[in-house]
N, C-alpha and C positions, 0 to 999 in steps of 0.2 A: 404099321403092322410089322410084327416081328418076322424076320426072314429066317426060316429054318434051314434053307439051303445055303449054309454058311461056307464060304470059300476059305481055304486055309490062308491065314494071314501071311503077309510077306515075312521073311526071316528077319525078325527084329528081336533085339535082346529085351529082357524084362527090365523095366525101369527100377524094380526093387532090388534085384540081385545080379543083373547083367547076363544071366543065362538065357538060352534060346528054347527051353523046354516049355513051349506054350501050347494051349489047347483052346481054340475058339469055341464058344458054347452058347452065345446069345447075341442076337442082332436085331436092331429095330431101325426102320428107315424114316427119314423125313420128319424129325422131331425138332421142336424149337431149340435154338442154341442157348436160350436162357428161359428160365421158368419162374423166377420171382422178379424179373425186370418187367414190370407191368406197363402197359401202353396207355396213352391218353385218349386214343380213339379206337373204335372197333376195327376200322380198316387197317390201322397200323398193327394191331394185334394179329389179325388174320394173315397179314402179309409179312409177319416177322420172319427173319432168316431161319432156315432149318438146315439140319445136317443129319448124317447117319451115325449110328453107334454100333460098335462091335466089341464085345467083351471077350477077353481071353484069360485063361487061368495058367499060372506058372506052376508047373509040376515040381520045380525045385524049391521055391520059397512060399508058394501059396498066394502070392499077390495076384489081384485081378485088376485089369485095366482096359480102357477103351483104346484099342490098337490103332484106330483111325481118328483119334481126337486131334482137333486143330485149335490150339489156344487162341489164335487170332480171331476166332469166331466169338469169343467172349468179350463182354464190355462191362467190367465192374466199375461202378460209379456211385454217386450219391443217390441215384435213382433206384439202386438195387435195394429191394425191401424184403429182407430175410428174417427180421427179428420175430421171435416167438414170445417176447416178454410182455405182451398184452394179455397173456393167459395166466390166470392164478395158479393153475396146475404146473405150468412150466416154471413160473417164478418160485414156487415152493421147491421144486427140484433144484433149481439153480442156487437158492439160498442154502439148502441142505448140503449141496456139493461144496460150495464155497466155505461154509462153516467147517465141514469135515477136513478140507484141505488145510485150512488155517490151523486147526487143532492138531491134526496128525503130523504136519510137517513144520509147524512153528513159523508160519508165514505172517510175521508181525514186524512192522517197521522195516519192511524190505522194499526194494524197488522191483516192480513187476513189468516185464515186457510181454505184451500179448500180440502175437502175429495173427492177423486176420481177426481183429477185435469186433467186427460187425458194427453195431450201433453203440458198442461200449458198455453194455449193461453188466456183463460178467466182470470185466475189469473194474468198473466202478464199484461193484459190490465187494470185490476182493480188497480193494483199497479202503473202502469205507469200514468194513467189518474187521479188517486186520490192521488198521492204521498204517496202510502202505501208500506208496506213491506208484504211479504207473505211466508207461508209454504204450500207446496203442497204434498199430499200423494197419490201415485198411482204407482203400480208396472210397468205400461206401459209408464211412463213419459220418455221423451227423452230430458233432459236439454241441451244436446249438440246442439239442434236445436234452443235454445233461442237466440234472438238478444242480442247484447251486453248491451243494456239498461236494460235488465231484470236480468242480471247475478248477480249484486250486491244487488238486491232487494228480490230475491226469493231463498228459500232453498227447496230442493226436497228430499223427503223420498220415495224411490222406494219399496213400501210395501203396503199391504192392511191395512186399518184402523182397529184398534181393541182396547181393553182396555189397550194394551201396550202403546198407545199414548194418554191416557186421561190426561197426565200431560201437554200436549201442551196447552198453553193459547193463546187466540186470542180475538180481539174486534169484529170480524166478522167471522162467519163460513159459508162457501158456500159448497154446494153439488149438482152438476148438472149432471143429467143423470147417476147417480150411484145408487140411492135408488132402482130403478127397477131391479138392478142386485143382490139385497140382499134378501135372503129368510126370515130370522127372523127380520122383519122390526121394530117391537116394541122393541125387544132386542137391535137392533142397535141404535135406537133413544134414548132409555134409557141410553145407554152408552155415547152418545153425551151429554145428559142432565147432567149426572154425572160429565163429564169433565168440565162443566161450573160452577158447584157448586153454590155459592151465588152471582156470577157476573151477576146480573139481567139486566144489560145494554147491554149484549152481543146480537148481531143481527145475526139471521140465515136467509139464503136465500137458498132454495131448488128448483130445477127444474126437472120435470119428464115428460115423455110423458103422454098426457091426454087420458084416455081410452074412453072417450065419442065419439070422432071422429072416433076411431077404430070401435066401436059398431055401430055408425050411418051409416058409409059408408062401412061396411063389409070389413074392411081393414085387411084381414087375413095375409097380408105381413108384418104387424106391430107386429106380434106375433112370437117370436122365442125363442130359448132355453136360451140364456143369460138373457133375460128378464123373471124373475120368479115372479115378482110383478108388479101389474098394478093398477093405481090410477085414480079416478075422483077427482075433486076439493073437493067434500065433504068427501070422504074417506081419502084423504090426510090430510085435516084439522082435522078430527076426530082422526087420528093417533097422530098428533102433540098435540092436546089437552089432549089426554089420557096420553101422556108422559110428561105432565107438561110444556106445552108451551102455550102462548097466541098468537093469530093470529093478525098480523098487517095488512096484505093484502093478497088477494087470487084472482088470475086472470089467464087468458089464454093469450098466445102469439104465434107468428110465425104461423099465419093463424090458430089459435086455436089448433095447434098440441101439444103445451106444456102447462103444468100446473105449475104455479109459486106461491110459498108461501114465505112470509116473516113473521118471528115470533120472539118472545122474550121469555126467560125462565120465568116460573111462579113458585110459591112455591108449587103448587098443580095442579091437573087436572082442566081444564077450560071448560066453557060451550059454546055451539054454539051461535053465535050472528050475523053471516054474511049470507045474503040470498043465496050466492053461496054454502053454506054448506048443504042446504036442497035439496039434490038430490038423496036420497036413493031410493025413489019410481021410479023415471024416469030411473035410472041406472038399476034397477031390470027389468023394462019393456024392455029395450034395450038388456039386457042379454038374456031374454026369446026369442027374435027374432033372435039372432045372429047365432045360430046353422043352421037355415034354410037359412038365408041371406048369410052367408059365403059360404055355399055349392053352392048356386046359383052363387055367385061371382067367385068361383074357376072354376066352369063349364064354365062360360062365358069366362074367360081369357084363359083357356086351349083350348077351341074351337076356339077362335079368333086367337091365335098364330098358331094353327095347320092349320087353313085356310090360313094364310099368307104363311106358309111353303109349303102347297100344290100348291099355286099359284106361287111358285118360288120367293117369296119376301125375300129379305135379311132384317133381323130384328136385330137391335142393341139395347141393354139395356143400358141406361145412368144412372150410379150410381151403384158402386160395393159394396155397404154397406149391412147392415143387411136386409133391405127391399128387395134387389135383391135376396139374398140367400134364404130368406123365401118364396118369390114369386116363384122362380124356383123350389125349393124342394117341396113346398106344392102342386103346380100344376103338378109336374112331368115333367116339360118342360126341354128338353135338346138340341138336334140338331136343334130345331125350332128357337133357338137364335144363330145367327152366330157370334156375338161379344158382349163383355161387355166393356163399356167405363167408365173411371173415371179420373177426373182431378188431383187426388192426385198422385204425381209421385212415392210415396212409395208403392202404390198398383200395379202400372203398371209392367207388366212382371210376375206377380204372379197369382195364381189360386184360384178360389172360392171353398171353402169347399163344398162337396156334389156333385155338378155337374161337377166340374173340368174345367169350362170355364176360359180361360186366360183373364186377365184384360189388356186392351190396352189404350193408350192415345187417346184423341179426334182426333189428327192428323192422326192416323192410318185409320180413316174412308175415307180419301181421296183416298187411294189405292183401296178400295172396298166400294164404296158409298152405304149406306143403303137405302132401300125403306121405311123402317119404323124405327123410333126411339121410343122405349118404355121408357118413363120418370118415374123413380121410385118415384119422389116426385114433385108434380105439383107446389110447391112453387118456384122451380128453372126454371120454363118454359121460362121466358123471357131471363134469362141468357143462357140457352141452345140454344134457337133459335138464339141468337146473336152469339154464338160460332160456330154454324153450318153455319150461313150465312157468317161469316168471312172466312170460307173455301169453300164458294160457294156451299154449300150443302143445299138442300131444301127437305128433306124427309118428309113423313107424321109423325107428332109428336103426339104420343098417350100418354097422362098422365094417370098413374095408379091411379084411385080414384073412 
């Protein structure tokens, strides 16, 4: 449950800019420390370690972070199952993004370093389509899943990126959906800048969730323990400029859910010159409204699911990722959801941390057809409707947004 009686955080400096102009605005207690590290048994899932989260907003740079985050509570390993690449919709987005990056920035016959490469799909696609080679760093990577075409192109280091790897040289450095998992973001980006040295033609591409849509739509399910850092376009650009990078492009993608930044190293800190960077005031206003709006949203969804349950409706949740875990644990919903579905076969048969729901394949719905399917990300609505229709299932589809 979110705690609206938020105590003023201890006087700590912002990890983005070092200033102390922070404003606590959202808190939630007793949530799982991981949300896509699924368990082998229901008992393990229900007893998985939990912690509290408290978000603060920096009035100086706009960065948002969990001020009580403890990185020692995280356990990134090969059991971490975060990939979205079993979705045709997501694969289409990734393919378009890679193609655009290659064409726009001439990423051909280059060496690419991806920090936090996940299961390696993006790096593999970038190497395959651009005739590039790559090095991926991620403790959760599973190179045995690579298709043969990638095996000779990619080297994998199953570890967390640190100063130990600043000797690695690359023409392009990618980092997708990793920076939000890092607490000391300025320190991290400074390490990356140090690794580049005077190779000023190096290209950087980073992708993170965009906090703007979270604040605008009261998406409390997009806030969870692994994500200790949250960015708008402006705060992301300000961080890069402060760490001696110049911004090439700054934009949103994937139905405005993601913030994308392309940058090159500079000899010193750079100044803002893109209109998208001027968002400090509007983000501050959104932060001010979020405590009340998120409480309203939590109450709404809890009430709706309880109503479905009282009416005897079978409710399935589609998408067993972090959004699902955050949604269920923040609302306190348990038996009101009869099944959790995911198309990723590596999740099926395992259990969600916190609630202990078992993850099933879409085909499992045919045995016990749902009355309602709760879709955790509306961007997949068409894909899910088609999958349900292929099984002759036509439940009420409710997108969480």
